[in-house]
C-alpha beads as a LAMMPS data file, in Angstrom:
LAMMPS data file: protein, C-alpha beads

141 atoms
140 bonds

1 atom types
1 bond types

-500.0 500.0 xlo xhi
-500.0 500.0 ylo yhi
-500.0 500.0 zlo zhi

Masses

1 110.0

Atoms # bond

1 1 1 -35.708 -135.751 341.073
2 1 1 -34.825 -138.762 343.494
3 1 1 -38.266 -138.431 345.386
4 1 1 -39.962 -139.090 342.028
5 1 1 -38.080 -142.258 341.463
6 1 1 -38.609 -143.330 345.032
7 1 1 -42.366 -142.670 344.732
8 1 1 -42.469 -144.757 341.538
9 1 1 -40.942 -147.641 343.691
10 1 1 -43.592 -146.871 346.311
11 1 1 -46.306 -146.998 343.767
12 1 1 -45.144 -150.245 342.358
13 1 1 -44.647 -152.003 345.767
14 1 1 -48.115 -150.681 347.187
15 1 1 -50.082 -151.707 344.125
16 1 1 -48.498 -155.248 344.111
17 1 1 -49.235 -155.848 347.818
18 1 1 -45.706 -155.593 348.882
19 1 1 -46.244 -153.087 351.903
20 1 1 -43.414 -154.423 354.014
21 1 1 -40.961 -153.559 351.080
22 1 1 -42.794 -150.172 350.790
23 1 1 -42.343 -149.544 354.608
24 1 1 -38.645 -150.314 354.210
25 1 1 -38.294 -147.969 351.449
26 1 1 -40.093 -145.268 353.667
27 1 1 -37.473 -145.850 356.253
28 1 1 -34.795 -145.518 353.735
29 1 1 -36.255 -142.223 352.374
30 1 1 -36.326 -140.699 355.812
31 1 1 -32.797 -141.887 356.692
32 1 1 -31.508 -140.249 353.554
33 1 1 -33.044 -136.916 354.548
34 1 1 -35.554 -136.754 351.579
35 1 1 -39.059 -135.626 352.402
36 1 1 -42.150 -137.710 351.708
37 1 1 -44.940 -135.885 349.888
38 1 1 -48.510 -136.018 349.050
39 1 1 -47.640 -138.693 346.285
40 1 1 -45.825 -140.871 348.757
41 1 1 -48.924 -140.610 351.190
42 1 1 -51.268 -141.371 348.311
43 1 1 -49.387 -144.666 347.378
44 1 1 -48.973 -145.801 350.889
45 1 1 -52.681 -145.210 351.809
46 1 1 -53.830 -146.878 348.497
47 1 1 -51.501 -149.873 349.199
48 1 1 -52.819 -150.337 352.791
49 1 1 -56.499 -150.142 351.642
50 1 1 -55.760 -152.706 348.858
51 1 1 -54.347 -155.036 351.546
52 1 1 -57.309 -154.516 353.934
53 1 1 -55.301 -152.400 356.528
54 1 1 -57.800 -149.351 356.990
55 1 1 -56.203 -148.823 360.369
56 1 1 -52.697 -148.424 358.881
57 1 1 -54.070 -146.163 356.141
58 1 1 -55.460 -143.827 358.850
59 1 1 -52.224 -144.039 360.623
60 1 1 -50.276 -142.944 357.684
61 1 1 -52.438 -139.995 357.082
62 1 1 -52.099 -138.949 360.858
63 1 1 -48.371 -139.298 360.515
64 1 1 -48.289 -137.002 357.546
65 1 1 -49.974 -134.299 359.557
66 1 1 -47.938 -134.952 362.825
67 1 1 -44.385 -135.207 361.404
68 1 1 -43.545 -132.157 359.383
69 1 1 -39.744 -132.857 359.718
70 1 1 -39.906 -135.634 357.086
71 1 1 -43.005 -134.598 355.144
72 1 1 -43.107 -131.752 352.657
73 1 1 -46.666 -131.618 351.978
74 1 1 -50.087 -132.754 353.518
75 1 1 -52.167 -135.507 352.006
76 1 1 -54.426 -134.907 348.940
77 1 1 -58.254 -134.776 349.223
78 1 1 -58.443 -137.745 347.049
79 1 1 -56.363 -139.744 349.429
80 1 1 -58.743 -138.662 352.333
81 1 1 -61.737 -139.948 350.230
82 1 1 -60.109 -143.296 349.420
83 1 1 -59.930 -143.822 353.299
84 1 1 -63.283 -142.502 353.852
85 1 1 -64.798 -144.597 351.210
86 1 1 -63.251 -147.721 352.551
87 1 1 -64.822 -147.095 355.738
88 1 1 -68.037 -146.263 354.317
89 1 1 -68.001 -149.584 352.211
90 1 1 -67.696 -151.483 355.621
91 1 1 -70.567 -149.285 357.156
92 1 1 -68.169 -148.209 359.781
93 1 1 -70.035 -145.043 360.944
94 1 1 -67.875 -144.595 363.960
95 1 1 -64.466 -144.608 362.271
96 1 1 -65.992 -142.806 359.351
97 1 1 -67.175 -139.978 361.674
98 1 1 -63.872 -139.849 363.420
99 1 1 -61.915 -139.693 359.915
100 1 1 -64.384 -136.929 358.870
101 1 1 -63.614 -134.934 361.975
102 1 1 -59.918 -135.363 362.052
103 1 1 -59.800 -134.346 358.227
104 1 1 -61.331 -130.911 359.231
105 1 1 -59.061 -130.547 362.183
106 1 1 -56.150 -131.221 359.890
107 1 1 -57.061 -128.235 357.791
108 1 1 -59.043 -129.953 354.979
109 1 1 -62.166 -128.200 353.929
110 1 1 -65.313 -130.450 353.771
111 1 1 -67.084 -130.672 350.680
112 1 1 -69.855 -132.514 348.975
113 1 1 -67.579 -135.424 348.141
114 1 1 -66.565 -135.951 351.749
115 1 1 -70.328 -135.493 352.893
116 1 1 -71.620 -138.008 350.347
117 1 1 -69.126 -140.574 351.417
118 1 1 -69.904 -140.162 354.859
119 1 1 -73.671 -140.494 354.279
120 1 1 -72.560 -143.780 352.209
121 1 1 -71.373 -145.174 355.494
122 1 1 -74.581 -144.621 357.327
123 1 1 -76.648 -145.917 354.330
124 1 1 -74.454 -149.104 354.140
125 1 1 -74.961 -149.605 357.978
126 1 1 -78.607 -149.017 357.839
127 1 1 -78.379 -146.121 360.412
128 1 1 -80.132 -142.954 360.415
129 1 1 -77.970 -139.750 360.414
130 1 1 -79.291 -137.052 362.647
131 1 1 -78.857 -133.444 361.568
132 1 1 -77.026 -134.081 358.175
133 1 1 -78.400 -131.324 356.287
134 1 1 -77.753 -128.889 359.209
135 1 1 -74.035 -130.149 359.411
136 1 1 -73.624 -129.514 355.652
137 1 1 -75.164 -125.993 355.974
138 1 1 -72.928 -125.169 358.948
139 1 1 -69.967 -126.254 356.801
140 1 1 -71.111 -124.057 353.908
141 1 1 -71.488 -126.999 351.765

Bonds

1 1 1 2
2 1 2 3
3 1 3 4
4 1 4 5
5 1 5 6
6 1 6 7
7 1 7 8
8 1 8 9
9 1 9 10
10 1 10 11
11 1 11 12
12 1 12 13
13 1 13 14
14 1 14 15
15 1 15 16
16 1 16 17
17 1 17 18
18 1 18 19
19 1 19 20
20 1 20 21
21 1 21 22
22 1 22 23
23 1 23 24
24 1 24 25
25 1 25 26
26 1 26 27
27 1 27 28
28 1 28 29
29 1 29 30
30 1 30 31
31 1 31 32
32 1 32 33
33 1 33 34
34 1 34 35
35 1 35 36
36 1 36 37
37 1 37 38
38 1 38 39
39 1 39 40
40 1 40 41
41 1 41 42
42 1 42 43
43 1 43 44
44 1 44 45
45 1 45 46
46 1 46 47
47 1 47 48
48 1 48 49
49 1 49 50
50 1 50 51
51 1 51 52
52 1 52 53
53 1 53 54
54 1 54 55
55 1 55 56
56 1 56 57
57 1 57 58
58 1 58 59
59 1 59 60
60 1 60 61
61 1 61 62
62 1 62 63
63 1 63 64
64 1 64 65
65 1 65 66
66 1 66 67
67 1 67 68
68 1 68 69
69 1 69 70
70 1 70 71
71 1 71 72
72 1 72 73
73 1 73 74
74 1 74 75
75 1 75 76
76 1 76 77
77 1 77 78
78 1 78 79
79 1 79 80
80 1 80 81
81 1 81 82
82 1 82 83
83 1 83 84
84 1 84 85
85 1 85 86
86 1 86 87
87 1 87 88
88 1 88 89
89 1 89 90
90 1 90 91
91 1 91 92
92 1 92 93
93 1 93 94
94 1 94 95
95 1 95 96
96 1 96 97
97 1 97 98
98 1 98 99
99 1 99 100
100 1 100 101
101 1 101 102
102 1 102 103
103 1 103 104
104 1 104 105
105 1 105 106
106 1 106 107
107 1 107 108
108 1 108 109
109 1 109 110
110 1 110 111
111 1 111 112
112 1 112 113
113 1 113 114
114 1 114 115
115 1 115 116
116 1 116 117
117 1 117 118
118 1 118 119
119 1 119 120
120 1 120 121
121 1 121 122
122 1 122 123
123 1 123 124
124 1 124 125
125 1 125 126
126 1 126 127
127 1 127 128
128 1 128 129
129 1 129 130
130 1 130 131
131 1 131 132
132 1 132 133
133 1 133 134
134 1 134 135
135 1 135 136
136 1 136 137
137 1 137 138
138 1 138 139
139 1 139 140
140 1 140 141
């Protein structure tokens, strides 16, 4: 199908640091009334993270949840983990917590992978994380 071809282009552009071209392609996709999907989101997020644009990666995930008119599916859990891991690598506990909370609000179930990555952010920052085990138990993890 056409979206598969367009997603292949998104992959190539994103993996090669051509995010402006990828963004232009997204505009083209929307103008042609195609719907972006989880694959589109993953390629865009991975490209932004590779380019060091964590905030744009987070914005992309938010747009996929906020604009069902041009999106056919929500982001994969693996995509969310990519973003959370990037925040963890930077020791950015505040943004990691915000992302962790937003993922749950967007209907994603918290699992050990998300919790482990959140814990990694705190370890990297050298900060204690109060009530971590209790939070996991509350979420049934």
